[in-house]
Structure formats: structure tokens, C-alpha cells
Residue, then its C-alpha position, 0 to 999 in steps of 0.5 A: m499500499r503507497f501511503p503518502p510520503a512523510g515530511d522531508p526533513g530537509v536534504p541539502d543540495i550536495r554534489s560530492a562526498t567532501r562537500y557532505l562530510v564538511w556540510l555535516a561537520g557544519r551542522h555542529k560547529v561549536l561542539l565540533t570546534v570545541g572537541i578539536l580545541l579539546g583535543v589539541v590541549w589533550m595532546v599538547a599536554q602529553a607532548l610537554v610530559p618529556a620536557a617537564v620530566g627532562r627538567a626535573v631530571d636535570g634539577l635531580t643531577r644538579r641537586d637542585e630540590a626547588a627546581l625538582l619540586t617545580w617541575g614535578l608539580a608542572l608534570l602533576g598539572l599537566g597529568v590532571l589537564q591531560a585527563v580533563a581535556g581527554i574526558l571532555r573530548h571523548r565526550c564531544a567525540v562520541h556526540n559528533f559521532l552519533a550526530g553525523a551517523y544519525r543525521t545521515v539516517q535522517l537525509t536517507v530516510g528523507a530522500a526514501n520518502r521524497l522519492g516514494a514509489a519510485l524508490p525500489r525502482r531507483v535504488s536496491a533495497g540492499e543498497v539503502v540497507s547498508i547506508g543505514t547499518a555500515d556507511i552511517s558507522q564510517i561516516g560518524s568516524a570520519i567526523d570523530i576522528t577530526a578532534r584526534g587528528a587536529g590535536a595529533a598535528v598540533a603535538i607534532v609541530t610543538v614537538g618539532v618546534i622544541l627539538l629545533g630549540a634544543s638541537v637543530p639536527l634532531g629537530l630537522v630529523v623530525v621535521l622532515g622525518v614525519p612528512l616523509l612517514m606520512a608520505v610513505v602511509g600515503l602510497l597505501i591509501r589510494p589502493l585502499h580508497r578502491q578496494q573499499q569502494a569494490y568491498r562496498d559495491s559488493e556488499g550492498a549487492l549481497t544484501a539486496r540478494a539476501g533481502d530477495i531470497v529471504s522474502g521469497l524463501r516460501v515461493l522458492r521452496g515451492v517451486g524448488g528453486e532453494p538449491v539454485l538460489s543458495a549456490r548463487y548467494r554462496s558464490r556471491s558471498q565467496a566474491l565478498r570475502a575476496d573483496g574483503l581480503r583484499v582490503a584486509r590485506i592493504e589494511s593490514l599493510l597500513e597497520a603494520a606501517q603505524v608501528l613499524l615506521p615510528g618505531a624506526f623513527l623512535v630508534l633513529v632519534t634515541w640513537l642520535g640523542a644519545r650520541f649527542a649526549l656521549r659528546g656532551e652536546i646536550s644534557a642527561g635530562e635533554l636526553v631523557a626528554f628527546y627519547g620521551y618526545t620520540a616515544f611520544l610521537v609514536s601516538p600522534l602518528r598513529q593517529l594521523t594515520e588513523a585519520v587518513d584511514k577513517l577519513t578515507r572510509g568516510h568519504v567512500a561511504a559519503r559517496r554513497v549517500v551523496r548518490l542517493l540524495r542526488l536522485t531526483p523524484e519522477l514526480l514533483d509538485p506543481t509550482r502553483p497547485t491547483a485546490l480540488p472541489d470537496g467530495p467524490g468526483e469522477l476520476v478519469d484516466v485519459a490515455s485508456g479511456v477508463t472512467v471511474r464514477p463517484g460513490r460507485f463500486t467499479a471493477l476493471a478487467a484487463t486481458a493484461p494484467e500489467d495493463a491493469a496496474a498501468v491504469v491505476d499508476r496513472l489514476g493513483r498519480y504514481v506515473d505522469s499523465d493527463a488523468t483527472l479528478h472533478g476535471v482537474p488535471l492530477r498533475e496540477v493538484a499537489l502531491a499530498t492532496v492527491r495522496e490524501r484523497i486517492l489510495v493505491a493499495d496493491n500486492d507489493a505493499h508490505l506488512f511491517t514489524g509492531p503491533l498488529r493494531a498499529e499495523l491496520d491503522p498506523h495513522d491511530r485514528a480507528d476505533d475498535a469497531t472500524i478496525a473489527a468492521a474492516l477486518a470482516a469485510a476482508s474476511a480477516t477476522d479469523i486470522v486475529e482470532a488465531l493470535p495469541a494477543g489479538l490486535d495487540s500480537v507483534v507482527a514479525e518482519r515482513g509478516r513472515e508468520f502469515s500465509g501469502g493469502q493472510q497477508q493479502r486479506l490483512r492488506l486489504a483490512r488496512a486500506l479499508v481501515a483508512d476509508p479513503e475518498t477514493l480506493l484503487l484495489v490491484e488484484p486484492t483476491s488473488a491469493v485467497d481460496a474461492h470461498t473466502e473470495a466470494r465472502i470478500a466480494d459479498r462485503l467489499g461493496a457494502a464496506r465501501t458504501g458512498r465511497t469510489t472503489l476501483v478493483c483490478t480483477t478477473s475473478p467473476l465472483v468480484l465482477h459479479r457483484a460490482d455496480h459497473v464493470i470496464f474491460v480493457e484490451d491493449g490499454k484501452v477500454v473496449a466495453e462497459g457494462s454489468h458483468t452479465a452483459l459483458l458475458d453475453g455480449e463481448p467474447r473477449y470478455r467472456a474469454t478473460v474472465s473464464r481463463g479461455e474456458d467456454 
């Protein structure tokens, strides 16, 4: 069933993944800025610890108790500052992570609502699911890492300035060595980016295939197709595994570089510092400080490489999100919507010649089911057409108004997880009597009575605990509870037995008394009870009248509704 779309939360007009990440970060400028400042304070406090230790060691070697006490207290102050800044930075980082991730969820849902019925034709279900599960985490991490990455960069600059002031050769080793290390790490980023993109594409395709298999499992078992689909899924899964191994291979090299390169750098600076100390060019305290600096540099270097990695992953994920956000709806609201007169009106599909009279129970029988579906899509304004209501072209009416006045219920609709009462009445407007009447008209009362908690029972994902016929009857009941001014039903009894179909046919017209109803069907049981029957062949109306009159006077109609049997 196609319900009116929810309100759009405001999708930004963003054309690149980088701009999307910048836009996300700008949504929370204060916390992002505070997080970056706290990250800088946190890392710089750590960077100054070796200096305080070195000065304390020099005071100890000179037996200067005042200097030892002073630098000991400075060391304590740096530790407290580091702890406080670290706690607050982490709090800001978590907030920024969640804000980026769930803002992406909001935008994805908003884009899905905006695309409406066109969504399944434009994007696979697996793609949307992957955005809402895997990609949001990567995007949140890209926003989160900014604080630590900025703090690491400032800390490295701080250490380089301190080392240059104490020893130009050692300072140059740091100043020149750090960019060199980052350049080596950068060589791994491009292939990582490429492999992550391939893995993400394979993951989305496999998720979509898994969803298809689960939704059609009952049918697959019925036709014996389960082994074939299982083999195909297994093959795709192994291909995804191979893509994952390629990503892991590059990531393992990146992880190794994060440990090996800073470690080698530490050894080099320590060796040079020891030689300078032996020659008397630096004091013992400065040697200890230099060692502390180089040991400390392992952390910011790892933070920087982690930042590059997470920003790369976030960029890949953001590219998928932007691709979804850039999709435009097939139908747009008119610039100046035309108001519709109140009350039921004549609904006309100009292309086929179908005219649905107000307040009547009309049936549409077509030689080809796709012709009937095409008529309903035009009458429900799910494709652009010249269809009119009250003589007003639907393309000139606001989409929200069309959805409010005309409800299309077809067999592609799903039952969602949650209490059955909320499933049948998602807007929470109907009372128990209205729901009971709709269930009776849809011959679905027995389904609810068999449930342990009745209407309060929880429906499983896609209503998998119900058979195909039960799902169809519950969908019909949901449409009747909505009680729209105009209801367009597509094959509402195709999955039920003849006895149930007869009961539905007897009750449906009475349940819609005074309302406009169009039922697309070739069932004689439903056609016989319709006020008016329209026969469509090759997409055009070729005959109209009562079911009995058409059986007697139109051989093509008789062949269609009797399935070619005389």
C-alpha cells in the first residue's frame, strides 16, 4: 500500500562526498570546534610531559630541590589537564559521531520518502540497508576523528619546535621525518580507497540478494529453486569474502606501517640523542626528554594515519549517500497547485478511457494484468499522465492532496514489524469497531482470533508468520481502515481460496458504500458484484456494462474472465 510520504527533513543540495562531510561537520560547529580545541589541549599536554620530565631530571642531577619540586608539580598539572581534556574531548567526539551518523539516517529516510514509489526502481533495498548499517558508522567515525587528528598535527608541530630549539639536527630529523613517514603511508591510501569501494559495492549487492531470497523463500521452496539461489548466494558471498581479503591485506600493511615506521623513527632519534649526550652536546635530562618526545610521537603518528584511514572510509561511504540524495523524484509538486473541489468526483484516465464514477463500486478487467496496473498507476498519480479528478488534471494538484484523496493498494505492499493494531491503523485514528468492520469485510477476523494477543500481537518482519493469502487479507483490511475517498485495489483476492474470495466479494461493496472504489480483477466472483465493469484490452477501454451483460455480449471479456474456457 502506498501511504502519503512523511515530511522531508530538508535534503541538502550537495554534489560531492567531501562537501557532504563538510556540511555534516558544519551542522554542529560549536561541539566540533570545542572537540578540536580539547583534542589539541589533550595532545599538547602529552607532548609537554617529556619536557617536564627532562627538566626534573636535570634538577635532580644538579641536586636542585626547588627545580625538582617545580617541575614535579608541572608534571602533575599536565597529567590532570590531560585527563580532563581527554574526558571532555571523548564526550564531544561521541556526540559528533552520533550526530553525523544519525543525521545521515534522517537524510536517507527523507530521501526515501521523497522518492516514494520510485525508490525500488532507482535504488536496491540492499543499498539502502547498507547505508543505514555500515555507512553511517564510517561517516560518524570520519567526523569523530577530526578532534584527535587535529590534536595530533598540532602536537607534532609542537614537538618539532621544541626539538629545533634544543638541537637543530634532532629537530630536523623530526621536521623532515614526519612528512616522509606520512608520504609512505599515503602510498597505501589510494589502493585502500579503491578496494574499499569495490567491497562496499559487493556488500550492497549481496545484501539486496539476501533480502530477495528471504522475502521469496516460501515461493522458492515451492518451486524447488532454493538450491539454485543458495548456490548463487554462496558464490556471491565468496566473491565478497575475496574483496574483503583484498581490503584486509592493504589494511594490514597500513597497520604494520603505523607500528614499524614510528618505531624505526624512535630508534633513529634515540640513537642520535645518545651520541649527542656522549659528546656533551646535550644534558642527561635533555636526552631523557628527547627519548620521551620520540616515544610520544608514536601516538600522534598513529592518530594521523588512523585519521587518513577513517576519512578515506568516510569519503567512500559519503559517496554512496550523496548518490542517493542526488536522485530526484519522478513526480514533482506543481509550482502553483490547483485546489480540488470537496467530495467524491469523477476519476478519469485519459490514456485508456477508464472513467471511475464517484460513489460506485467499479471493477476493471484487463486481458493483460500489466495494463490494469498501468491504469491504476496513472489514476493514483504514480506516473505522470493526463488523468483528472473532478475535471482537474492530477499533475496540477499537490501530491500530498492526491495521496490523501486517492489510495492505491496493491500486492507489492508489506506488513511491517510492530503491533498488528498499529499495522492496520498506522495513523491511530480508528476505533475498535472500525477495525473489526474492516477485518470482517476482508474476511480476516479469523486471522486475528488465532493470534495469542489479538490486535496487540506483534507482527514479525514482513509478516512472515502469515501465509500469502493471510497477508493479502490483512493488507485489504488496512486499506479499508484508512477509508479513503477513492480506493484503487489491484487484485485484492488473487491469493485466497474461492470460499474466502466469495465472502470478500459479498462484503466489499457494502464496506465501501458511498465511497469510490475501483477493483482491478478478473475474478467472476468480484466482477459479478460490481456496480459497473470496465473491460480493457491493449490498454484501451473496449466495453463497459454489468458483468452479466459483458459475458453475453463480449466474447473477449468472456474469454478473459473464464481463463479461455467456455
